C-alpha positions as CSV (number, residue, x, y, z in Angstrom):
1,M,118.0,151.6,115.6
2,V,119.6,153.0,118.7
3,C,120.1,149.7,120.6
4,G,120.8,147.6,117.5
5,L,117.4,145.9,117.4
6,D,115.1,146.2,114.3
7,G,111.3,146.7,114.4
8,G,110.5,143.0,114.4
9,E,112.7,142.4,117.4
10,L,111.2,145.3,119.3
11,F,107.7,144.0,118.4
12,I,108.4,140.6,120.0
13,L,110.0,142.2,123.1
14,N,106.9,144.3,123.4
15,A,104.7,141.2,123.2
16,L,106.7,139.4,125.9
17,Y,106.9,142.5,128.2
18,G,103.2,143.2,127.8
19,D,102.3,139.6,128.6
20,Q,104.6,139.7,131.7
21,C,106.9,136.9,130.4
22,V,109.8,137.3,132.7
23,N,110.5,133.7,133.8
24,K,110.0,130.2,132.4
25,N,106.7,129.8,134.2
26,R,105.3,132.9,132.4
27,S,106.4,132.1,128.8
28,F,104.7,133.2,125.5
29,N,103.9,131.2,122.4
30,L,104.7,133.3,119.3
31,G,102.1,131.4,117.3
32,V,99.5,133.7,118.9
33,I,100.9,136.7,117.0
34,A,102.4,134.9,114.0
35,K,99.9,136.0,111.4
36,Q,99.9,139.6,112.5
37,F,103.7,139.6,112.7
38,R,104.0,138.2,109.1
39,D,101.6,140.7,107.8
40,I,103.6,143.6,109.2
41,F,107.2,142.4,108.8
42,N,107.1,139.7,106.1
43,E,109.2,137.3,108.1
44,S,108.6,134.5,110.6
45,P,108.5,135.5,114.3
46,E,110.5,132.3,115.1
47,D,113.4,133.6,112.9
48,V,113.3,136.9,114.8
49,A,113.1,135.1,118.1
50,R,116.3,133.2,117.2
51,R,118.1,136.5,116.6
52,L,116.9,137.7,120.0
53,I,118.1,134.4,121.6
54,N,121.5,135.0,120.0
55,K,121.6,138.5,121.4
56,R,120.6,137.1,124.8
57,Y,117.4,139.1,125.2
58,I,115.1,136.1,125.4
59,T,115.3,132.4,126.3
60,P,113.2,129.5,124.8
61,V,111.2,127.1,127.0
62,P,111.0,123.7,125.3
63,K,107.4,122.6,125.6
64,K,105.0,121.1,123.0
65,D,105.3,124.5,121.2
66,I,108.4,126.5,121.9
67,K,107.6,129.4,124.2
68,Y,109.8,132.4,125.1
69,Y,110.4,134.7,128.1
70,I,112.6,137.8,128.6
71,S,115.9,136.6,130.2
72,D,117.7,139.9,130.4
73,M,115.1,142.3,131.8
74,G,117.5,145.2,132.1
75,R,118.6,145.2,128.5
76,A,115.0,144.6,127.3
77,C,113.7,147.6,129.3
78,Y,116.6,149.7,128.0
79,A,115.7,148.8,124.4
80,I,112.0,149.4,124.9
81,N,112.6,152.8,126.6
82,Q,115.1,153.9,123.9
83,H,112.2,153.5,121.3
84,G,109.6,155.5,123.2
85,G,108.3,152.9,125.5
86,N,107.8,153.1,129.3
87,A,109.3,149.9,130.7
88,T,110.5,149.3,134.2
89,E,112.5,146.5,135.7
90,G,110.2,146.4,138.7
91,R,106.7,145.1,139.0
92,I,104.8,145.1,135.7
93,L,101.3,146.3,136.1
94,P,98.7,144.0,134.4
95,H,97.8,145.0,130.8
96,K,100.3,147.8,130.8
97,V,101.6,147.8,127.2
98,F,103.3,150.8,125.7
99,R,102.9,152.0,122.1
100,L,105.8,152.1,119.7
101,E,105.8,154.8,117.0
102,G,104.9,154.1,113.4
103,K,103.9,150.7,112.1
104,L,104.5,149.0,115.5
105,N,101.6,151.0,116.9
106,T,99.4,147.9,117.1
107,H,98.2,146.3,120.3
108,V,99.7,142.8,120.4
109,K,97.2,141.1,122.6
110,N,93.7,142.0,123.7
111,S,93.9,143.1,127.3
112,K,90.9,141.1,128.4
């Protein structure tokens, strides 16, 4: 991949970006997409999230269940845009989720 991220990592960034998870008050529980993620990528979203933490794209929020948010919006937007998305560093419009090519072309979360 162009930016060094695999499909699973981009899928999680897409989920976080689409749910507007840009600070610790707007974090996302990956358990919501865990079944769908395992069906597509055959690995745990928590393992992929650890790789994104090590690459400093996301940050965990210790709560009852660990939640995540995008900690480096510039790099995340760059990665999303390099793979056909339309991400901006400014205001994210509600329910504005881009579509990735190929098997990532699924909507992560219902918009209503």
